[in-house]
Phi, psi and omega in degrees: 000074182235352180293147181269133179295158183285346176231156181300147177303325181297346180256354185288156167258172176298320181291322173303312184302313182295321179296320179292322175299314184300321180275002182059035177262358181204145181255139173304329179297315179295320181295313182293318177301318179297314179297315181296322178296317181289329174297315178301325181286322185274330191296321181300326183271320190251337173062046176284338184247135172260346174209132178243121185267068185306304186293314181299315183295317180294323177295317178296322181295320180296319178295319179295317179303317180297320180294317180294324178296328177276351185072032184229060176298147186269350181189184185297337187240027185301118177086001181277128180284129181229164175230158178238139175291149184284040168231005185247119179294137169207150185296135171084358179226140181291148172235113186246357181055026177065022189231139174289348179285351178261160178263156182257011187265345181082207010283145178255082189233015182229139173264130166296164183307312182296319178296320180296317181294320178296317180296317180296331179278000177091004180297149178258116183275114183282324183166193183248135181264151188289152177213152170290172186304120179053025177064031190257016177227155176271014172226164186242097173202151180202161176289340179279315188249351183083204189257133172259136190241156181287139175288348178275328179198107186297348176278354183248155177282148171278003187087183182196176007271353179271046184292321178296319177297322180294317178296317178299321179292316182298324180266002179058042176273074197097158188256336181230133186227130182267125176241175173225156191214107177256347179198008182138012191287348167266313189286323179300305179292331175298317179295314184291338183247358175078035177238174178265135176219136182239125165266105185287170168307134180300134178104341178289321181251111182297150178233135173198133354299154181294147177293148174295342178268011175043242192278007168282331191274129177237151176244136182199179186272151170229122189212171175281334184230154178294319182299322178293323177297318179296321177299316180295323178298324180301331183270313189275340183268069176228147185300149175217126187296344180286344179250106181289346178272343182295128188241258189290151170290146181286120187272077186213141169236275178236148174271119176292134178271106179242172185247012184224152172246021183302136180098344179279139173252114189242130174264134177242118175246120181281334187207009184059005182087357182216350184275148174263114186242136177302133177300327178298319180288321180298325178301318182288316181287329174299317179296322178294320178298320177294323178297318178300320178296319181292340179274004172111351181282153170274119183245122181239125178281115184201146175272150183290346170091029173236153175283161181306116182270021184301319181297321177296312180300317184297329176299313181291322181295314181292323177296320178296320178295320177296323178296319176301312182300321182292340181272348181264152176286156183305320182291342178280337184301321183290347180267356180281154174295146178305322181294323177295314179298320182297313180295320180297318180294325175296323179293328181294339181272356180291146175261163178299321181292324177297320180294317180291325175298319178295322178297319178296318178297325178296317179296320179295321178296317179298322179293320178299317181289327176297318178293321179301319182281355168288338180258333186230135178289321183222151167246130175242145181212166163300144174289313180235144179273354185228161174280164175306142184248172186298148177298153179094340178269146175278337179199165178299144183295328192252012182229126181281297179263089190263000175225055187291340187269344188265309191294334178305330186270355163284323176295319183273344177071020179281159172288136180213132183233154171247124179243129177298132184233008178149185181242146175279185185292344176266003180080023180254150185295148173236136180253145172252126178270132176244123184241133177241169174294159178306137180071008178256040179300325180298323179295320178295312182294319182296314179295320180297323181291320177297315182291322177301318180296325181283325185268334186085166180263159177258137180230123178300146179308321181297319180290321179297320179294320180295319181293323181294330181274348186287000000 
């Protein structure tokens, strides 16, 4: 395995990588060394990684190289570099949930379901990506790990809570990145950094230990390409007895690459009828909607017909934070971020009837969306109504409900993805959200791949420069 690939490793996808391994034109050792070198170069400035597994990754790469030389890969991802968000347990690497309230001593001897499936498939785990404390912010900074910055503009946040994974995906520091999403934590940073992120139908990807936010929390892929996200889903969306909510097997093999969306009926909502969206962002998403129409789909501008469910969502979010607080010892409380404590204290004041009322409202919202999808194959919206904001802030100063498009679909548990669809007037990425009916993840991925091919991918200037020099 000594031949040089025709493109820089920094530009490869997971599927490119596997094809080169199969033909013995590239070694997993070279790929992992390249990724680790670029992580070392990017991490001091942008902070996407809170732990880098140099020794573990290189050891795994050597074993993978030997298997490919024998023509005996052990799984779909043998030798492919992946990362895990710092909320996912895995053997040999610390999981701190971005919080000083956790200890750093371990033992770190258990794989969560997704980590176990990736390891069994032969993936090489490079390290852990940064997250805000317990994944509870839409930006990525913490007193434990410091500030994570956008590869497009280091003065801006990459979003959160899977901000480290988003930066790693944007710079191709590894090819597959595991994120989690309780209210937009995959889709928000995917939009802000110009990568693809999928929140799958709840239950496809098992979770253990269970999130304190229970059935709001989804686990999914963040990648540079739709095809790579689909490949990752094939591995991580398998049943695991530790998660009692994990249900159906993921019905997926390959996404056919076609050039048309003919036959799809697509609803386009610019603002849900109540959201405040930047005109700059609407210009980009309007153009994306027109592109979908030009690809053969029927596109109808219509709102899905529900009132702002923020109050319903906040009941579950605050209750989860209160649950987190109840699991920590008193001496740990003083180590929590003020924002975490504030949400937890709000949760402690909730009544049982308020919680049950929210549960009823959640069921009604899910029923409305189920009926909506009897008429429409997909719903598309802007992923975010605002551009990335300065680092250090938990949310934009001048916007109250700044992620109106993402959290409703955590309540309904539908598949929802963010696909980069262009740049705003400041040269920053804009994401288009694609939402499907429950268990219709394939419809979301298939449409996203067609649109990705038509629109092209976004590459941060820093990544483009690195690839040109490789």
